[in-house]
C-alpha positions, 0 to 999 in steps of 0.5 A: 514236105514232112513237117516236124509234127509229121515226123513226130507222129511217124516216129511215135507210131512207126507202123505204117500201112503201105499201099502198093499195086500188084503186077495184076493191078490189084491194090495191096496194103501191108503194115511195116513196122520199121520206118525211119524219117531220113529227111523232110522228103525221104523215109526208109522202111526195113524189109524184114518179111516183105516179098510181096511189097518188093515185087509190087514196087518193082512193077510199079514204084508208086506208093502211099503210106499211112501212119495213124496215132490211135490215141490222138486220132491223127494220121500222116499220109505220104505219097511218092515213089519207092525203090528197093536197096539190096543188102549187097550195096554201099547204100544199104550199109549206110542206111542200116545204122538208122534202124538201131531203134530195132537193134534185135531186128537189124540183122534180119533186115534184107533190104530197105525200101527208100521212099521219095515223098512227093506229097505229105499231109496230116489227117485229123479226126472230125472230133477236132471239128467239134472242139475236142483237143488232142489232150482230151482225145489222148485221155479218152482213148487211153482210158478206152484201151486200158479198160 
């Protein structure tokens, strides 16, 4: 499912846009900045300030997450189901050390969204279709954003 290339993109761009469905059936998208790949079929996201996402996933565990690398113009789309691990559980204690990249935020993690990934795909810009390379796109967009 989650290939090494996908894992690298997720770890380089840890902000994922998480799509859920509200209890009233409306779409909801929320950025989450503390994602870790647990294995090729599972990711975890620390809950720092996500009561809406937690509520939505209790009503409907279906989720899609999109991680986008703005420089390479590549994305990873994950689809699956999520469950919420509360801070009172042993599983939470086992997951918490995985978030040490954000050591200053770890004490604020209230729970963890664990996503069982059913489908994963890489999405690339149409610029690749006309011959652009990743290095070219990275140089171009780095220059664009730094000017």
